[in-house]
C-alpha positions as CSV (number, residue, x, y, z in Angstrom):
1,X,0.0,0.0,0.0
2,X,1.3,3.4,-1.1
3,X,0.2,6.7,0.6
4,X,0.2,10.0,-1.5
5,X,-0.6,13.3,0.5
6,X,0.2,16.7,0.6
7,X,-0.4,19.3,3.1
8,X,-3.6,21.2,2.5
9,X,-3.3,24.8,2.1
10,X,-7.0,25.9,3.0
11,X,-7.5,27.7,-0.8
12,X,-10.0,25.2,-1.6
13,X,-9.8,25.3,-5.5
14,X,-5.8,24.9,-4.8
15,X,-6.4,22.0,-2.7
16,X,-8.6,20.1,-4.7
17,X,-6.7,21.0,-8.2
18,X,-3.5,19.6,-6.1
19,X,-5.4,16.5,-5.3
20,X,-6.8,15.7,-8.3
21,X,-3.2,16.1,-9.9
22,X,-2.1,13.8,-7.2
23,X,-4.5,11.6,-7.9
24,X,-3.9,11.1,-11.4
25,X,-0.5,10.4,-11.1
26,X,-1.1,7.5,-8.7
27,X,-3.7,6.0,-11.5
28,X,-1.5,6.4,-13.9
29,X,1.3,4.4,-11.8
30,X,-1.6,2.1,-10.6
31,X,-2.5,1.2,-14.0
32,X,1.4,-0.3,-14.7
33,X,1.7,-2.2,-11.2
34,X,-1.9,-3.2,-9.8
35,X,-2.7,-6.5,-10.7
36,X,-6.1,-7.4,-12.6
37,X,-8.7,-7.4,-10.1
38,X,-6.7,-5.4,-7.4
39,X,-8.2,-2.7,-5.7
40,X,-7.1,1.3,-5.8
41,X,-8.3,3.2,-3.3
42,X,-8.5,7.4,-3.0
43,X,-9.7,10.0,-0.8
44,X,-11.1,12.8,-3.3
45,X,-12.4,16.2,-2.8
46,X,-15.9,16.6,-3.8
47,X,-15.7,19.8,-6.0
48,X,-16.3,20.9,-9.1
49,X,-14.9,18.4,-11.4
50,X,-15.3,15.2,-9.2
51,X,-17.6,13.8,-12.1
52,X,-14.6,14.1,-14.8
53,X,-12.6,12.0,-11.8
54,X,-14.8,9.6,-11.6
55,X,-15.3,8.8,-15.3
56,X,-11.8,8.5,-15.7
57,X,-11.3,6.1,-12.7
58,X,-14.4,4.0,-14.4
59,X,-12.4,4.1,-17.6
60,X,-9.8,1.9,-15.8
61,X,-12.0,0.1,-13.1
62,X,-15.3,-2.3,-13.4
63,X,-16.4,-1.0,-10.0
64,X,-16.1,2.5,-8.7
65,X,-17.7,3.1,-5.0
66,X,-17.9,6.5,-3.7
67,X,-18.5,6.7,0.1
68,X,-18.9,9.8,2.4
69,X,-17.8,8.7,5.9
70,X,-19.9,9.6,8.5
71,X,-17.3,11.3,10.3
72,X,-16.5,14.0,7.7
73,X,-17.7,17.3,7.9
74,X,-20.9,18.7,5.7
75,X,-18.6,21.3,4.5
76,X,-16.7,18.7,2.5
77,X,-18.9,18.1,0.2
78,X,-17.8,21.0,-1.7
79,X,-19.2,23.1,-4.8
80,X,-20.9,20.8,-7.3
């Protein structure tokens, strides 16, 4: 298991962008090293472009499951 993370800046749009770029980089690596049927787990900031990210993930995986932990803040839903 590999953990990719960054320090949140507090600027929501900037954090969304950085997180999305980090996710796409991790996805790129994952497509080369993950065994068929393997699992890719990612935390995604739910912002404007979240639908695009889900679409990109669905191109590589048969199943994409989205959950929101009960312990997360309502403000983490983002501006869709």
